[in-house]
C-alpha positions as CSV (number, residue, x, y, z in Angstrom):
1,X,106.0,125.5,94.4
2,X,103.9,126.2,91.5
3,X,103.4,122.9,89.3
4,X,100.5,120.0,89.5
5,X,97.9,120.8,92.1
6,X,97.2,117.5,94.7
7,X,95.0,116.6,97.4
8,X,96.6,116.4,100.7
9,X,94.8,114.5,103.6
10,X,97.8,114.0,106.7
11,X,96.4,111.7,109.3
12,X,95.2,113.1,112.5
13,X,98.3,111.8,114.6
14,X,100.8,113.4,112.6
15,X,98.8,117.2,112.0
16,X,101.0,118.8,114.7
17,X,103.8,118.7,111.7
18,X,101.7,120.8,109.5
19,X,100.8,123.9,109.0
20,X,97.1,125.2,109.9
21,X,95.9,125.1,106.1
22,X,97.2,121.3,105.6
23,X,95.3,119.9,108.8
24,X,91.7,119.2,107.0
25,X,91.2,116.4,104.1
26,X,92.0,117.0,100.7
27,X,93.5,120.3,101.3
28,X,95.4,121.3,98.2
29,X,98.7,121.9,97.7
30,X,100.8,122.6,95.2
31,X,104.1,120.3,94.1
32,X,106.9,121.5,91.8
33,X,106.0,118.2,89.4
34,X,109.6,116.6,89.8
35,X,109.8,116.0,93.9
36,X,109.5,112.6,95.6
37,X,106.4,112.5,97.5
38,X,108.6,111.4,100.8
39,X,110.1,114.8,99.4
40,X,106.6,116.7,99.7
41,X,105.5,114.8,102.8
42,X,109.3,116.9,105.0
43,X,108.8,119.9,103.1
44,X,105.4,119.9,104.9
45,X,107.3,119.2,108.0
46,X,106.4,115.9,108.7
47,X,109.9,114.1,109.4
48,X,109.4,110.9,107.2
49,X,109.9,108.6,109.9
50,X,106.5,109.3,111.7
51,X,105.0,108.8,108.3
52,X,103.5,105.1,107.5
53,X,101.8,104.2,104.5
54,X,101.2,106.5,101.6
55,X,98.0,106.3,99.7
56,X,97.6,107.8,96.0
57,X,94.4,107.2,94.6
58,X,93.8,104.4,97.3
59,X,96.4,102.4,96.5
60,X,100.2,102.3,98.1
61,X,102.9,104.3,97.0
62,X,106.9,104.7,97.9
63,X,108.0,107.5,99.2
64,X,110.1,108.1,95.6
65,X,106.5,108.6,94.2
66,X,106.4,111.7,92.1
67,X,103.0,112.9,92.8
68,X,100.7,114.2,89.2
69,X,98.1,116.4,89.0
70,X,95.2,115.2,91.0
71,X,96.0,113.1,93.0
72,X,94.3,112.4,96.2
73,X,97.4,111.3,98.8
74,X,97.1,109.7,102.1
75,X,99.6,110.1,104.7
76,X,99.1,107.9,107.4
77,X,101.3,107.4,110.8
78,X,103.7,104.5,111.1
79,X,101.9,101.0,112.5
80,X,102.1,100.2,116.2
81,X,103.9,98.1,117.4
82,X,106.7,99.4,115.3
83,X,109.0,96.6,113.7
84,X,112.4,96.9,113.3
85,X,114.0,94.7,110.9
86,X,117.7,93.5,111.1
87,X,119.2,94.1,114.4
88,X,118.2,93.9,118.0
89,X,116.0,96.4,119.5
90,X,118.6,99.5,121.1
91,X,118.0,103.0,121.2
92,X,120.2,106.1,121.6
93,X,118.3,109.2,123.4
94,X,119.3,113.2,122.5
95,X,120.8,115.1,125.2
96,X,117.4,116.1,126.1
97,X,115.8,112.3,127.2
98,X,117.9,112.0,130.3
99,X,114.9,110.8,132.0
100,X,113.2,109.0,129.3
101,X,116.4,107.0,129.4
102,X,117.1,106.5,132.9
103,X,113.7,105.2,133.0
104,X,113.6,102.3,129.7
105,X,116.7,101.3,131.4
106,X,115.0,100.5,134.8
107,X,112.9,98.6,132.4
108,X,115.7,96.7,131.1
109,X,115.4,98.5,127.5
110,X,118.9,99.0,126.1
111,X,118.8,102.6,125.7
112,X,122.3,104.2,125.3
113,X,122.1,108.3,125.9
114,X,124.8,111.3,125.1
115,X,124.5,113.8,128.2
116,X,126.5,116.6,126.5
117,X,125.1,117.5,123.1
118,X,127.6,116.2,120.6
119,X,125.7,117.7,117.6
120,X,122.8,116.4,114.9
121,X,125.3,114.7,112.5
122,X,127.3,112.8,115.3
123,X,124.4,111.7,117.1
124,X,123.3,110.2,113.7
125,X,126.5,109.1,112.4
126,X,126.2,107.5,115.4
127,X,122.5,105.4,115.4
128,X,123.6,104.0,112.0
129,X,127.2,103.0,113.0
130,X,125.2,101.1,116.3
131,X,122.2,100.3,114.4
132,X,120.2,102.1,117.3
133,X,116.7,104.1,116.8
134,X,117.3,107.5,117.3
135,X,115.0,109.0,119.9
136,X,114.2,112.8,119.9
137,X,111.8,115.6,119.8
138,X,114.2,117.6,117.6
139,X,112.2,117.2,114.4
140,X,115.6,118.0,112.0
141,X,117.5,115.7,113.3
142,X,115.1,112.9,112.6
143,X,115.6,114.3,109.1
144,X,119.4,113.3,108.4
145,X,119.9,111.3,105.9
146,X,123.1,109.5,107.5
147,X,120.2,108.0,110.7
148,X,119.8,104.3,110.4
149,X,116.0,104.9,112.3
150,X,114.5,107.0,114.3
151,X,111.3,108.1,116.2
152,X,109.7,111.7,117.3
153,X,109.1,111.6,121.2
154,X,105.3,113.1,121.0
155,X,105.4,114.4,124.6
156,X,107.6,115.8,126.9
157,X,106.2,114.3,129.8
158,X,108.3,111.8,131.1
159,X,105.6,109.3,131.9
160,X,103.5,109.6,128.7
161,X,107.4,109.1,126.7
162,X,107.9,105.8,127.8
163,X,104.1,104.8,127.6
164,X,105.0,106.1,124.2
165,X,108.0,104.0,123.1
166,X,106.8,101.5,124.8
167,X,103.5,101.2,122.8
168,X,105.2,102.2,119.8
169,X,107.8,99.4,119.8
170,X,106.9,96.7,121.8
171,X,110.6,96.0,123.4
172,X,111.2,93.0,125.8
173,X,111.1,94.1,129.2
174,X,113.6,92.6,132.0
175,X,113.7,94.9,135.1
176,X,116.8,95.5,137.3
177,X,118.8,94.4,134.7
178,X,120.6,97.5,133.5
179,X,122.4,100.4,135.1
180,X,120.2,103.3,135.1
181,X,123.8,105.5,135.0
182,X,125.1,104.0,132.0
183,X,123.2,101.2,130.0
184,X,125.8,98.9,131.2
185,X,124.4,95.4,132.6
186,X,124.0,94.1,136.2
187,X,125.0,91.6,138.1
188,X,124.7,90.1,141.4
189,X,127.6,91.3,143.7
190,X,128.3,90.3,147.2
191,X,128.2,92.5,149.9
192,X,131.7,91.6,150.9
193,X,132.9,92.8,147.7
194,X,130.5,95.7,148.0
195,X,131.0,97.0,150.9
196,X,134.5,99.7,150.2
197,X,131.6,101.5,147.9
198,X,128.9,101.9,150.6
199,X,128.4,104.1,153.3
200,X,128.5,102.9,156.6
201,X,124.2,103.1,157.0
202,X,124.0,101.3,154.2
203,X,126.6,98.8,155.3
204,X,124.3,98.3,158.3
205,X,120.9,98.0,156.8
206,X,121.3,95.8,153.1
207,X,122.7,92.8,152.3
208,X,121.4,92.3,149.0
209,X,123.6,94.3,146.0
210,X,123.9,94.3,142.0
211,X,126.7,96.0,141.2
212,X,126.9,97.5,137.1
213,X,129.9,95.4,134.8
214,X,130.8,98.3,132.8
215,X,131.2,101.3,135.5
216,X,131.0,99.5,138.7
217,X,128.2,101.3,140.0
218,X,126.5,99.9,143.4
219,X,122.6,98.9,143.7
220,X,120.0,97.9,147.0
221,X,116.5,98.4,147.7
222,X,116.8,101.3,149.5
223,X,114.5,104.5,150.4
224,X,113.3,104.9,146.7
225,X,112.5,101.7,145.9
226,X,109.1,101.2,146.5
227,X,108.3,104.3,144.1
228,X,110.4,102.4,141.4
229,X,108.4,99.0,141.6
230,X,105.2,100.6,141.8
231,X,106.9,102.3,137.8
232,X,108.1,98.7,137.0
233,X,104.7,96.8,138.1
234,X,102.7,99.5,136.1
235,X,105.0,98.8,133.1
236,X,104.9,94.9,132.9
237,X,101.1,95.1,133.5
238,X,100.2,97.0,130.4
239,X,103.3,96.2,128.2
240,X,104.9,92.9,129.1
241,X,104.2,90.4,126.0
């Protein structure tokens, strides 16, 4: 770029996306004089899913604004909680976020997950077709034009990922209502109707069961229940409305 120079200030939470030269306030940046501010922001490495308000000389502008010489541009992060208009709040997670998907489902959050790599274009198209917020740590995927809505997952640690998503989107929580394997709804099940799916020790020890209406998987309060309940209790204390 060799056109007008602007002065760029990136919010601290977004600086991980940009080169070191643009992590200070009022960093100079040469533009081409014709590209939109949205394009400029993306060319720096910031997915537009992560950019909130764009300010030029202190006033809000849309991503379509073309920066002029000497303008001071501020790029702010999305406000939290972030509202997603026009559809029930649902998520789609890429192949690398399986643990996050299972934990969200445990809390009753609608979290579809692709266990195989179907490709960026297909994921973005699925997001649009089902109107799901695509969660990913792949910045390039979040720049796909087919995408309906998306969000970058900032941590690679599942506990922090859960807190990030719940804090950002504030989805309604309904623990123990979704299948952690397939995302389908759980329903109470009589022991007699699921006995053929149980090991002998489970049949002898447990009497309360739930079953996924989609895949048929059976659930009961087994050896790991206390650990899972502690996770659910902590999430509910911090994030339940």
